[in-house]
Phi, psi and omega in degrees: 000135180239093185287347186219049180288340185207164174223134180252123182276091182304320184298320179295316179302311178298313182304315181295318179300313181299320180291317186283320193254319188308319180283358185242339188273161182271338185207171178294325176299328175288327173298315178299323176300311181296323177300317179297321172304310177297330179293318180298310177308307179302320178287331169302309181292333182286323185269335186301324178285346186278074183240150173052040179291132186262134173239135176298146175299144179221070184299325180291317177300321179295340178284338187262354185207164173275099187290349175296334185277344190241067182233031189272157161248144176240151184233134173289144170254111195255133167081039185293326180289322179298318179300312185289315180292327175296318177291323179299323179289324178288320179298312186293313190261333180266314184263326184272299181281335186050041182274340175215147179271155174305325177294320176298314179300308185299320180296320180294323178290324182295328184263014179055034179057026179300321184252017183227056184301324185287322176296313181308309179302316181296311174304312188283328188236349181243341184285158177297145184227131177306132175082009183241164177300134184078003185265022182300322180298317181292320178300321176292322182286338171296331176293317177301320182292314186288320174301318181299319176302306183297315181298325185293332182265349185293137176081358177276141178253148175266186185292345179260006181084002176279176182259167172259131183245140175271143180221170180245002175282149186238348186046223179281355192285351179288338173272314184299310177294319179300323181296338182244012182253127178288182177307141183243172190283356176274358183097003174289136176273159178308136177077347180293153188284154167282158165296147179283142172055239181258017181286158172297167174303151184299326184261009177288144186269082185277158173255028177109168185298319182296318175297324174301313182297318185299329187281346180253003184282000000 
């Protein structure tokens, strides 16, 4: 079993979905449908190169278990808080309040918010944030992202006949992927780090670890 053979940048998947669909869809549910489609495309690209993977023989370990059952691959899901917070911000400001258009938001992201300081502050410090007080919307949307990730891998077989599993551990990828990801709709600037694993975004105003856990209960 290889639990971390690959890593998927969930924040980038959501970012691409927002750019591709938000200016054209009629409601937020249609944006979520687009996000799921982008997730499927991303998982196609993630799994396709994993052919003819070589594993060192482990004869002693095979004596202790049925090796035929342990041929699965796992993939990190990176930037879950950024992904969920971005969706929450778009839902709140673009679709619910209609206080900013999708085109205005995307243009600001393209400029790394250099000319939109008020929008940046609103997205960064006033929008719902996963794991924070008032962030229930973002916490629920994190489920949509993770279910989309899991569903996009469901039914796929790896080169050993095992399954692909979606995960929320990020190892070092929360830094590597963030370095090459542009500004996002949650107010994160280009290159700023993602939260590690299932943690909130780094600039989210949390009330401590117990409160964070309560918001995921």
